[in-house]
N, CA and C atoms as an extended XYZ file, in Angstrom:
210
Properties=species:S:1:pos:R:3:atomname:S:1:resname:S:1:resid:I:1 pbc="F F F"
N       -50.797       25.053      -14.004 N   MET     1
C       -51.099       23.799      -14.621 CA  MET     1
C       -49.829       23.305      -15.345 C   MET     1
N       -49.547       22.011      -15.247 N   SER     2
C       -48.376       21.512      -15.865 CA  SER     2
C       -48.710       20.882      -17.228 C   SER     2
N       -47.843       21.117      -18.208 N   THR     3
C       -48.055       20.528      -19.549 CA  THR     3
C       -46.927       19.579      -19.851 C   THR     3
N       -47.078       18.890      -20.967 N   GLN     4
C       -46.065       17.924      -21.376 CA  GLN     4
C       -44.741       18.599      -21.631 C   GLN     4
N       -44.755       19.844      -22.061 N   ASN     5
C       -43.485       20.553      -22.334 CA  ASN     5
C       -42.769       20.925      -21.001 C   ASN     5
N       -43.473       21.007      -19.922 N   ASP     6
C       -42.894       21.339      -18.623 CA  ASP     6
C       -42.178       20.136      -17.977 C   ASP     6
N       -42.453       18.923      -18.520 N   THR     7
C       -41.913       17.687      -17.905 CA  THR     7
C       -40.430       17.725      -17.824 C   THR     7
N       -39.701       18.154      -18.843 N   ALA     8
C       -38.237       18.174      -18.820 CA  ALA     8
C       -37.732       19.083      -17.730 C   ALA     8
N       -38.382       20.213      -17.488 N   ASN     9
C       -37.949       21.143      -16.463 CA  ASN     9
C       -38.273       20.674      -15.099 C   ASN     9
N       -39.335       19.849      -14.944 N   ASP    10
C       -39.728       19.432      -13.608 CA  ASP    10
C       -38.619       18.614      -12.888 C   ASP    10
N       -37.900       17.784      -13.644 N   GLY    11
C       -36.836       16.978      -13.017 CA  GLY    11
C       -35.727       17.926      -12.565 C   GLY    11
N       -35.382       18.910      -13.420 N   GLU    12
C       -34.307       19.840      -13.095 CA  GLU    12
C       -34.698       20.705      -11.890 C   GLU    12
N       -35.984       21.140      -11.877 N   ASP    13
C       -36.449       21.959      -10.763 CA  ASP    13
C       -36.469       21.175       -9.483 C   ASP    13
N       -36.891       19.896       -9.547 N   PHE    14
C       -36.911       19.046       -8.380 CA  PHE    14
C       -35.579       18.870       -7.810 C   PHE    14
N       -34.567       18.556       -8.712 N   ASP    15
C       -33.211       18.287       -8.255 CA  ASP    15
C       -32.608       19.621       -7.646 C   ASP    15
N       -32.845       20.742       -8.208 N   ALA    16
C       -32.332       22.002       -7.724 CA  ALA    16
C       -32.959       22.350       -6.335 C   ALA    16
N       -34.290       22.123       -6.213 N   ASN    17
C       -34.963       22.415       -4.967 CA  ASN    17
C       -34.543       21.452       -3.894 C   ASN    17
N       -34.382       20.163       -4.267 N   ARG    18
C       -33.879       19.191       -3.282 CA  ARG    18
C       -32.523       19.559       -2.742 C   ARG    18
N       -31.597       19.892       -3.678 N   HIS    19
C       -30.253       20.298       -3.297 CA  HIS    19
C       -30.296       21.540       -2.363 C   HIS    19
N       -31.081       22.508       -2.742 N   ASP    20
C       -31.169       23.738       -1.948 CA  ASP    20
C       -31.659       23.448       -0.533 C   ASP    20
N       -32.691       22.613       -0.477 N   GLN    21
C       -33.286       22.273        0.826 CA  GLN    21
C       -32.297       21.516        1.730 C   GLN    21
N       -31.588       20.516        1.106 N   LEU    22
C       -30.727       19.665        1.917 CA  LEU    22
C       -29.418       20.324        2.282 C   LEU    22
N       -29.029       21.420        1.606 N   THR    23
C       -27.805       22.107        1.990 CA  THR    23
C       -28.034       23.441        2.630 C   THR    23
N       -29.284       23.762        2.981 N   SER    24
C       -29.583       25.072        3.609 CA  SER    24
C       -29.320       25.134        5.067 C   SER    24
N       -29.219       23.989        5.757 N   ALA    25
C       -28.941       24.006        7.214 CA  ALA    25
C       -27.555       24.540        7.464 C   ALA    25
N       -27.320       25.204        8.616 N   PRO    26
C       -26.068       25.888        8.915 CA  PRO    26
C       -24.858       24.958        8.788 C   PRO    26
N       -24.922       23.703        9.206 N   GLU    27
C       -23.769       22.780        9.170 CA  GLU    27
C       -23.870       21.740        8.123 C   GLU    27
N       -24.687       21.965        7.091 N   SER    28
C       -24.810       20.949        6.022 CA  SER    28
C       -23.664       20.993        5.093 C   SER    28
N       -23.479       19.844        4.397 N   THR    29
C       -22.412       19.756        3.364 CA  THR    29
C       -22.985       19.224        2.058 C   THR    29
N       -22.206       19.262        0.995 N   GLU    30
C       -22.666       18.737       -0.291 CA  GLU    30
C       -23.049       17.253       -0.152 C   GLU    30
N       -22.383       16.529        0.756 N   ALA    31
C       -22.733       15.073        0.893 CA  ALA    31
C       -24.160       14.922        1.354 C   ALA    31
N       -24.740       15.882        2.047 N   ASP    32
C       -26.134       15.770        2.539 CA  ASP    32
C       -27.057       15.708        1.324 C   ASP    32
N       -26.706       16.286        0.211 N   ALA    33
C       -27.560       16.278       -0.985 CA  ALA    33
C       -27.250       15.191       -1.938 C   ALA    33
N       -26.424       14.247       -1.579 N   ALA    34
C       -26.024       13.154       -2.443 CA  ALA    34
C       -27.200       12.263       -2.686 C   ALA    34
N       -27.344       11.690       -3.872 N   PRO    35
C       -28.507       10.810       -4.172 CA  PRO    35
C       -28.480        9.579       -3.196 C   PRO    35
N       -29.711        9.140       -2.784 N   ARG    36
C       -29.816        8.029       -1.869 CA  ARG    36
C       -30.629        6.871       -2.505 C   ARG    36
N       -31.291        7.157       -3.616 N   ILE    37
C       -32.108        6.115       -4.252 CA  ILE    37
C       -31.844        6.091       -5.768 C   ILE    37
N       -32.121        5.001       -6.420 N   ASP    38
C       -32.211        4.871       -7.882 CA  ASP    38
C       -33.600        4.473       -8.233 C   ASP    38
N       -34.204        5.182       -9.146 N   VAL    39
C       -35.581        4.867       -9.606 CA  VAL    39
C       -35.483        4.403      -11.058 C   VAL    39
N       -36.086        3.271      -11.348 N   SER    40
C       -36.112        2.802      -12.689 CA  SER    40
C       -37.515        2.237      -13.011 C   SER    40
N       -37.829        2.191      -14.334 N   GLU    41
C       -39.172        1.722      -14.685 CA  GLU    41
C       -38.976        0.661      -15.763 C   GLU    41
N       -39.611       -0.490      -15.537 N   HIS    42
C       -39.589       -1.627      -16.410 CA  HIS    42
C       -40.940       -2.148      -16.701 C   HIS    42
N       -41.357       -2.158      -17.900 N   ASP    43
C       -42.712       -2.696      -18.312 CA  ASP    43
C       -43.835       -2.038      -17.506 C   ASP    43
N       -43.773       -0.749      -17.197 N   GLY    44
C       -44.816       -0.108      -16.493 CA  GLY    44
C       -44.703       -0.199      -14.964 C   GLY    44
N       -43.721       -0.886      -14.457 N   THR    45
C       -43.531       -1.060      -13.027 CA  THR    45
C       -42.368       -0.189      -12.581 C   THR    45
N       -42.614        0.648      -11.589 N   THR    46
C       -41.564        1.507      -11.054 CA  THR    46
C       -40.796        0.807       -9.919 C   THR    46
N       -39.502        0.787       -9.989 N   ARG    47
C       -38.678        0.129       -8.891 CA  ARG    47
C       -37.873        1.207       -8.275 C   ARG    47
N       -37.854        1.202       -6.946 N   ILE    48
C       -37.017        2.176       -6.179 CA  ILE    48
C       -36.039        1.365       -5.385 C   ILE    48
N       -34.725        1.572       -5.555 N   ASP    49
C       -33.694        0.915       -4.878 CA  ASP    49
C       -32.837        1.873       -4.061 C   ASP    49
N       -32.492        1.465       -2.855 N   ILE    50
C       -31.607        2.232       -2.012 CA  ILE    50
C       -30.192        2.034       -2.565 C   ILE    50
N       -29.474        3.125       -2.793 N   ARG    51
C       -28.160        3.017       -3.341 CA  ARG    51
C       -27.199        2.400       -2.347 C   ARG    51
N       -26.269        1.574       -2.854 N   ASP    52
C       -25.291        0.940       -1.960 CA  ASP    52
C       -24.384        1.965       -1.259 C   ASP    52
N       -24.156        3.105       -1.939 N   ASP    53
C       -23.258        4.107       -1.397 CA  ASP    53
C       -23.973        5.188       -0.605 C   ASP    53
N       -25.288        4.994       -0.330 N   ALA    54
C       -26.104        5.961        0.374 CA  ALA    54
C       -25.544        6.085        1.840 C   ALA    54
N       -25.309        7.293        2.318 N   GLU    55
C       -24.869        7.496        3.697 CA  GLU    55
C       -25.860        7.139        4.668 C   GLU    55
N       -27.154        7.428        4.327 N   VAL    56
C       -28.271        7.245        5.233 CA  VAL    56
C       -29.205        6.188        4.567 C   VAL    56
N       -29.448        5.141        5.338 N   ARG    57
C       -30.269        4.039        4.805 CA  ARG    57
C       -31.432        3.798        5.760 C   ARG    57
N       -32.600        3.325        5.244 N   PRO    58
C       -33.694        3.087        6.110 CA  PRO    58
C       -33.513        1.845        6.928 C   PRO    58
N       -34.212        1.704        7.990 N   GLY    59
C       -34.205        0.472        8.773 CA  GLY    59
C       -33.217        0.619        9.983 C   GLY    59
N       -33.150       -0.470       10.702 N   ALA    60
C       -32.312       -0.553       11.927 CA  ALA    60
C       -30.850       -0.397       11.519 C   ALA    60
N       -30.066        0.282       12.312 N   GLY    61
C       -28.627        0.478       12.028 CA  GLY    61
C       -27.792       -0.620       12.669 C   GLY    61
N       -26.557       -0.688       12.321 N   PRO    62
C       -25.639       -1.665       12.908 CA  PRO    62
C       -25.622       -1.530       14.421 C   PRO    62
N       -25.624       -2.656       15.123 N   GLY    63
C       -25.571       -2.604       16.597 CA  GLY    63
C       -26.973       -2.639       17.241 C   GLY    63
N       -27.994       -2.437       16.409 N   MET    64
C       -29.322       -2.505       16.954 CA  MET    64
C       -29.839       -3.948       16.886 C   MET    64
N       -30.600       -4.443       17.921 N   PRO    65
C       -31.004       -5.794       17.915 CA  PRO    65
C       -31.749       -6.247       16.671 C   PRO    65
N       -32.556       -5.362       16.055 N   GLU    66
C       -33.281       -5.715       14.880 CA  GLU    66
C       -32.348       -6.063       13.731 C   GLU    66
N       -31.229       -5.276       13.628 N   ALA    67
C       -30.295       -5.454       12.529 CA  ALA    67
C       -29.410       -6.693       12.714 C   ALA    67
N       -29.171       -7.005       13.994 N   ASP    68
C       -28.274       -8.141       14.327 CA  ASP    68
C       -29.021       -9.457       14.416 C   ASP    68
N       -30.331       -9.439       14.213 N   GLY    69
C       -31.117      -10.660       14.244 CA  GLY    69
C       -31.389      -11.171       15.646 C   GLY    69
N       -31.256      -10.296       16.648 N   GLU    70
C       -31.504      -10.739       18.030 CA  GLU    70
C       -32.954      -10.619       18.394 C   GLU    70
């Protein structure tokens, strides 16, 4: 059971587990564990933005008809 005192450790544990998982593949690099999103909260609304420097982004990639408006 999680308590309010555990909340500070949850973020650290999540980040450590995420890093371990994303760098555990044989040919993975530190760049694989780089942050891809920014999460912010304003007036009770949570906003998730894809970082401009994210190597991997959702959606159609360059050269695909969907991305080029074709």
